[in-house]
C-alpha positions as CSV (number, residue, x, y, z in Angstrom):
1,X,-66.2,120.8,-65.1
2,X,-65.9,117.6,-63.2
3,X,-64.2,114.3,-64.2
4,X,-67.0,112.1,-64.4
5,X,-69.1,114.3,-66.4
6,X,-66.1,114.7,-68.9
7,X,-65.8,111.1,-69.4
8,X,-69.1,110.3,-69.6
9,X,-69.9,113.2,-72.4
10,X,-66.7,112.3,-74.4
11,X,-67.6,108.1,-74.3
12,X,-71.2,108.7,-75.5
13,X,-69.2,110.7,-78.6
14,X,-67.4,107.4,-79.2
15,X,-69.9,105.5,-78.9
16,X,-72.2,107.5,-81.3
17,X,-69.0,108.0,-83.6
18,X,-68.3,103.8,-83.8
19,X,-71.8,103.0,-84.7
20,X,-72.3,106.4,-87.2
21,X,-69.4,103.8,-88.8
22,X,-70.3,100.5,-88.3
23,X,-74.1,101.5,-89.5
24,X,-72.8,103.4,-93.0
25,X,-69.7,101.2,-93.5
26,X,-72.9,98.1,-93.2
27,X,-74.7,99.8,-95.4
28,X,-72.9,100.7,-98.4
29,X,-72.4,97.2,-99.0
30,X,-76.0,96.0,-98.3
31,X,-77.1,95.8,-102.2
32,X,-73.6,93.6,-102.9
33,X,-74.8,91.1,-100.4
34,X,-77.3,89.1,-102.4
35,X,-76.5,85.6,-102.5
36,X,-77.2,83.5,-105.6
37,X,-79.5,80.5,-105.2
38,X,-78.4,76.9,-105.4
39,X,-80.0,74.0,-106.8
40,X,-79.8,70.8,-105.2
41,X,-78.2,68.5,-108.1
42,X,-74.5,66.8,-107.4
43,X,-72.7,69.3,-109.8
44,X,-74.5,72.8,-110.2
45,X,-73.8,74.9,-113.3
46,X,-75.9,77.8,-112.8
47,X,-76.1,80.5,-115.6
48,X,-78.1,84.1,-115.7
49,X,-80.8,83.7,-118.2
50,X,-82.2,86.9,-118.7
51,X,-82.5,90.0,-116.9
52,X,-85.2,92.5,-117.5
53,X,-86.7,95.4,-115.2
54,X,-86.5,94.2,-112.0
55,X,-86.3,90.4,-112.9
56,X,-83.1,88.1,-112.8
57,X,-83.9,84.1,-113.9
58,X,-81.4,81.6,-112.7
59,X,-80.9,78.5,-114.5
60,X,-78.7,75.1,-114.3
61,X,-77.9,73.5,-117.4
62,X,-77.2,69.8,-115.1
63,X,-80.9,69.3,-113.9
64,X,-83.4,71.6,-115.1
65,X,-83.8,74.2,-112.1
66,X,-85.1,77.7,-112.7
67,X,-85.4,80.2,-110.2
68,X,-87.2,83.8,-110.6
69,X,-85.7,86.6,-108.5
70,X,-87.2,89.8,-108.4
71,X,-85.7,93.0,-106.8
């Protein structure tokens, strides 16, 4: 086997391995990356009002703003 073919196979293997590790690591954290919504009042105090199946309501205690999030 020539040097060129060997290095090409090794570099392709390392590229594939690195790509799989990055995608696998990022895929595990996709569900935890959901950000909470924020209202525009000067000092937001957001609470979660209640949960149902696939439904969450966020409510600001200061200005009365609310956001319904369905996942």
